[in-house]
C-alpha positions in Angstrom: 0.0 0.0 0.0 1.1 3.5 -0.6 0.3 6.5 1.5 -1.2 9.6 0.0 -2.2 12.6 2.1 -2.0 10.5 5.3 -4.3 7.7 4.0 -3.4 4.3 2.9 -4.5 3.3 -0.6 -4.2 -0.1 -2.3 -2.7 0.0 -5.8 -5.5 -1.9 -7.6 -8.7 -1.0 -9.2 -12.0 -1.0 -7.2 -14.4 -1.2 -10.2 -17.2 -3.6 -10.7 -17.0 -6.6 -13.0 -14.0 -7.1 -15.3 -14.3 -5.7 -18.7 -13.4 -8.0 -21.6 -11.5 -6.9 -24.7 -13.4 -5.5 -27.6 -13.2 -7.2 -31.0 -12.3 -5.7 -34.3 -15.9 -5.4 -35.3 -16.3 -2.9 -32.4 -13.6 -0.6 -33.5 -15.6 1.5 -35.9 -18.3 2.2 -33.3 -15.6 3.2 -30.7 -14.2 5.9 -33.0 -17.2 6.9 -35.1 -18.1 9.9 -32.9 -14.5 11.2 -33.0 -13.4 13.8 -35.6 -9.7 13.2 -34.8 -9.3 9.9 -32.9 -6.1 9.1 -31.1 -5.4 5.4 -31.2 -2.5 3.3 -30.0 -1.5 0.1 -31.8 0.7 -2.4 -30.0 2.4 -4.9 -32.2 2.9 -8.1 -30.2 3.6 -6.5 -26.8 3.9 -9.6 -24.5 4.9 -8.3 -21.0 1.8 -7.8 -18.8 3.6 -5.1 -16.8 4.2 -3.1 -20.0 0.6 -3.5 -21.2 -0.7 -2.4 -17.8 1.5 0.7 -17.7 0.6 1.5 -21.3 -3.2 1.3 -20.6 -2.7 3.6 -17.6 -0.9 6.1 -19.7 -3.4 5.7 -22.5 -6.2 6.5 -20.1 -4.4 9.6 -18.9 -3.8 10.8 -22.5 -7.4 10.2 -23.5 -6.7 7.5 -26.1 -9.9 6.4 -27.8 -8.7 2.7 -28.1 -5.7 0.5 -27.8 -5.4 -2.1 -30.5 -3.4 -5.4 -30.4 -3.3 -8.6 -32.3 -5.1 -11.7 -30.8 -2.0 -13.8 -31.2 1.5 -13.2 -29.8 0.2 -10.4 -27.5 -0.7 -10.3 -23.8 -4.4 -10.0 -23.0 -6.1 -8.4 -20.0 -4.6 -10.6 -17.3 -4.8 -10.0 -13.6 -1.3 -8.5 -13.7 -2.3 -6.1 -16.5 -5.3 -5.0 -14.5 -3.3 -4.5 -11.3 -0.6 -2.5 -13.0 -3.2 -0.5 -15.0 -4.8 0.6 -11.7 -8.3 0.7 -13.3 -7.4 1.8 -16.8 -8.0 -1.7 -18.1 -11.7 -1.0 -17.4 -11.8 2.5 -18.9 -9.7 2.3 -22.1 -11.2 0.2 -24.9 -8.7 -2.7 -25.6 -9.4 -4.1 -29.0 -8.0 -7.5 -30.0 -7.9 -8.0 -33.8 -7.2 -11.1 -35.9 -5.1 -9.4 -38.6 -3.2 -6.2 -37.5 -2.2 -5.2 -41.0 -5.8 -5.5 -42.3 -6.9 -3.3 -39.4 -4.3 -0.7 -40.1 -5.4 -0.6 -43.8 -9.0 -0.1 -42.7 -8.0 2.7 -40.4 -6.1 4.4 -43.3 -9.1 4.1 -45.5 -11.0 5.9 -42.8 -8.5 8.8 -43.0 -6.4 7.9 -39.9 -2.7 8.4 -40.3 -0.5 5.5 -39.0 2.7 6.6 -37.3 5.1 3.9 -36.4 8.0 4.2 -34.0 11.3 2.8 -35.2 15.0 3.2 -34.4 15.6 3.3 -38.2 13.3 6.3 -38.8 14.8 9.5 -40.0 12.0 11.8 -38.8 11.8 12.9 -35.2 8.6 12.5 -33.2 8.8 16.2 -32.4 8.8 17.1 -36.1 5.6 15.1 -36.7 2.1 16.5 -36.8 0.0 14.4 -34.4 -3.0 16.8 -34.2 -5.3 15.0 -36.7 -6.7 11.5 -36.7 -3.7 9.3 -35.8 -2.8 5.9 -34.7 0.6 5.5 -33.1 2.3 2.1 -33.5 4.6 0.7 -30.9 6.6 -2.5 -31.5 7.1 -5.5 -29.2 9.7 -5.6 -26.5 13.3 -6.1 -27.8 12.5 -6.6 -31.4 10.3 -3.7 -32.3 7.6 -3.8 -35.0 7.2 -6.8 -37.3 8.2 -6.1 -40.9 4.6 -6.2 -42.2 3.4 -3.9 -39.5 6.1 -1.4 -40.3 5.3 -1.6 -44.0 1.6 -0.6 -43.3 2.7 2.6 -41.5 2.3 5.9 -43.4 5.6 7.1 -41.9 8.1 6.2 -39.1 9.4 8.4 -36.3 12.1 8.1 -33.7 13.1 9.8 -30.5 16.4 11.5 -30.1 18.5 9.2 -27.9 21.3 11.2 -26.2 22.8 8.4 -24.0 24.4 5.0 -24.7 21.2 2.8 -24.7 19.6 2.3 -28.1 16.0 2.4 -27.3 13.4 3.0 -24.5 11.1 0.5 -22.9 7.8 0.1 -24.9 5.7 1.5 -22.1 8.0 4.6 -21.7 8.0 5.1 -25.5 4.2 4.9 -25.5 4.1 7.6 -22.9 6.5 9.9 -24.8 4.4 9.5 -28.0 1.0 9.9 -26.4 1.9 13.0 -24.4 3.5 14.6 -27.4 0.2 14.1 -29.2 -1.7 15.5 -26.2 0.7 18.6 -26.1 0.1 19.2 -29.8 -3.6 18.7 -29.7 -4.1 20.9 -26.7 -2.1 23.7 -28.3 -4.3 23.4 -31.4 -7.5 23.0 -29.4 -8.1 19.6 -31.0 -8.9 17.7 -27.7 
């Protein structure tokens, strides 16, 4: 337990029943009302601690949905729910059969697909994230799969000033999402 303002608080959600993941058929309804949806696509993220942290950050950033493939990805496990501290119940988590097909459908709807990659030449901070956008994060260690990267409209990277080559996927998601929040707030998109 952690103490906050003199009161003990358990670090887990206190919501009602557990929410199940959405399916790809639900995605259109989730974003239909949004003029400029902010989506997060996770390509085969497998660590439940990472997914929990990502969902918590996605909730804070106002993400409309987090999308992940059904196979080779962690689902909404108890660890994910505990780490997400309630965000697993508030952020729509959409499991899809074919990630590349889903990305193509999002592009047809006018959503730009922005992938993160160490090989990218364009900086995240030079990228317009104010419109309808889906940010793609790759799996731990290996990054995005080749087909997923191919479906991105463009790739971005973060400036790395130290000796390590990349950030943890949950940290990278936070950097990207809050850059999108910053840009959208300054342009009154949110």
